[in-house]
C-alpha positions in Angstrom: -76.1 -41.8 50.9 -72.4 -41.2 49.9 -72.7 -41.3 46.2 -70.2 -39.8 43.7 -72.0 -37.0 41.8 -70.4 -35.5 38.7 -71.8 -32.2 37.4 -70.9 -31.4 33.8 -71.6 -27.7 33.2 -71.6 -26.6 29.6 -72.3 -22.9 30.3 -69.6 -20.6 29.0 -70.7 -18.0 31.6 -69.3 -18.3 35.1 -71.9 -17.4 37.6 -74.8 -17.5 35.1 -78.1 -19.1 35.5 -76.9 -22.6 34.7 -74.0 -22.4 37.1 -76.3 -21.0 39.8 -78.5 -24.0 39.4 -75.4 -26.3 39.5 -74.3 -24.7 42.7 -77.8 -25.3 44.3 -77.8 -28.9 43.1 -74.3 -29.3 44.6 -75.5 -27.9 47.9 -78.5 -30.2 48.0 -76.4 -33.3 47.1 -73.7 -32.5 49.6 -76.3 -31.9 52.4 -77.5 -35.4 51.6 -74.1 -36.8 52.2 -72.8 -37.1 48.7 -69.5 -36.2 47.2 -69.8 -33.7 44.3 -67.3 -32.7 41.6 -68.2 -30.1 39.0 -66.4 -29.9 35.6 -66.8 -26.8 33.5 -66.7 -27.9 29.8 -66.0 -24.3 28.7 -62.2 -24.1 28.1 -61.7 -27.8 27.8 -60.0 -29.2 24.7 -62.7 -31.3 23.0 -62.5 -32.3 19.4 -65.5 -33.3 17.4 -66.3 -37.0 16.9 -65.0 -38.0 13.5 -67.0 -41.2 13.3 -63.8 -43.3 12.7 -65.2 -46.0 15.0 -61.8 -46.9 16.4 -63.5 -46.8 19.8 -65.7 -49.7 18.7 -62.6 -51.9 18.6 -60.6 -50.4 21.5 -63.3 -48.9 23.8 -61.3 -45.6 23.8 -61.4 -42.6 21.5 -58.2 -42.1 19.5 -58.3 -38.3 20.0 -55.9 -37.0 22.6 -57.8 -34.2 24.4 -59.7 -33.6 27.7 -62.6 -35.8 26.8 -60.9 -39.1 27.9 -60.5 -37.7 31.4 -64.1 -36.5 31.4 -65.4 -39.9 30.3 -63.3 -41.6 33.1 -65.0 -39.3 35.6 -68.4 -40.1 34.2 -67.6 -43.9 34.5 -66.5 -43.4 38.1 -69.6 -41.4 39.1 -72.8 -42.9 40.5 -74.8 -39.9 39.3 -74.2 -37.6 36.3 -75.7 -34.2 36.0 -75.7 -32.6 32.6 -76.2 -28.8 32.7 -76.7 -26.7 29.6 -78.1 -23.4 28.6 -80.5 -23.5 25.6 -79.1 -22.0 22.4 -81.4 -21.8 19.4 -83.8 -24.3 21.0 -81.1 -26.9 21.7 -78.2 -27.7 24.0 -75.1 -25.7 23.4 -72.1 -26.8 21.4 -70.0 -27.7 24.3 -72.5 -30.2 25.6 -73.3 -31.6 22.1 -69.6 -32.1 21.4 -69.2 -34.1 24.7 -72.3 -36.2 24.1 -71.1 -37.1 20.6 -67.7 -38.2 22.1 -69.4 -40.6 24.5 -69.7 -43.0 21.5 -66.7 -44.9 23.1 -69.0 -45.7 26.0 -71.7 -47.2 23.8 -69.6 -50.3 23.2 -68.3 -51.1 26.7 -71.3 -49.9 28.6 -69.3 -47.8 31.2 -72.2 -45.5 31.6 -75.0 -48.0 31.8 -77.0 -48.0 35.0 -75.9 -44.5 35.9 -78.4 -42.0 37.3 -78.7 -38.9 35.1 -80.1 -35.5 36.0 -80.5 -32.7 33.5 -80.4 -29.0 34.3 -81.6 -26.8 31.4 -81.9 -23.0 31.4 -83.5 -20.8 28.8 -84.9 -17.4 28.2 -87.9 -19.2 26.6 -90.7 -21.3 28.0 -91.5 -25.1 28.1 -91.4 -25.9 24.3 -87.8 -24.7 24.0 -86.8 -26.7 27.0 -88.5 -29.8 25.7 -86.5 -29.8 22.5 -83.3 -29.6 24.5 -84.5 -32.4 26.8 -85.2 -34.6 23.8 -81.5 -34.2 22.8 -80.3 -35.0 26.3 -82.6 -38.0 26.5 -81.1 -39.2 23.2 -77.8 -39.7 25.0 -79.4 -41.7 27.8 -81.5 -43.7 25.3 -78.3 -44.7 23.5 -76.0 -45.5 26.4 -78.5 -47.0 28.7 -80.0 -49.4 26.2 -83.3 -49.5 28.1 -81.7 -49.4 31.6 -82.0 -45.6 32.1 -82.4 -44.1 35.5 -83.1 -40.6 34.4 -84.3 -37.7 36.5 -85.2 -34.6 34.7 -85.0 -31.4 36.7 -85.6 -28.5 34.4 -85.9 -24.8 35.1 -87.1 -21.8 33.2 -84.9 -18.8 33.8 -85.9 -15.6 32.0 -83.2 -13.0 31.7 -84.4 -11.2 34.8 -84.9 -14.3 36.9 -82.6 -14.0 39.9 -83.0 -14.0 43.6 -85.8 -15.8 45.4 -87.7 -17.1 42.4 -84.6 -18.8 41.0 -83.6 -20.0 44.5 -86.9 -21.6 45.1 -86.7 -23.5 41.8 -83.2 -24.7 42.7 -84.4 -25.9 46.1 -87.1 -28.0 44.5 -84.6 -29.4 42.0 -81.9 -30.2 44.5 -84.3 -31.7 47.1 -83.1 -34.8 48.7 -86.1 -36.8 47.4 -86.8 -35.7 43.9 -90.1 -36.9 42.5 -88.8 -37.6 39.0 -91.2 -35.1 37.4 -89.8 -32.1 35.5 -89.6 -28.8 37.4 -90.8 -26.0 35.2 -90.3 -22.8 37.0 
């Protein structure tokens, strides 16, 4: 297969449910012959989008922070995995900030045609996850302009969800041949 997979983990907790799922996704992707890089958004310098629209003219954001490097990695990847915990029924602030900053990619279509996977974890059930999924799909709707190739692995992870139950969900999600249907616990 030999695809470049970029996992963007927005979890602020090392070793938490989101990162556990990212690790399982990585394992499945590497076993399938892909190259995987994971970038933790927590700790990255990411300013908020100021809607100055300079990127519309130049294709680059004028802010000097870590986002430019992340966007370059996204452009170079064949597959992009967005992983976020659910906070107040939405993606967390780190993921939302990055998504807002992809505006520079709207105009030059660097991210068009990419395969996107979503990993979402929550202490709630399906409705909370769907709200978050809608926000993530908003990104792919904007940047793909109708050319989306989106897979949506999702998991439900309650606070005590560890061990075999979590592992089995990860296995389904990271399977070599993913069906394209959401995986709800």
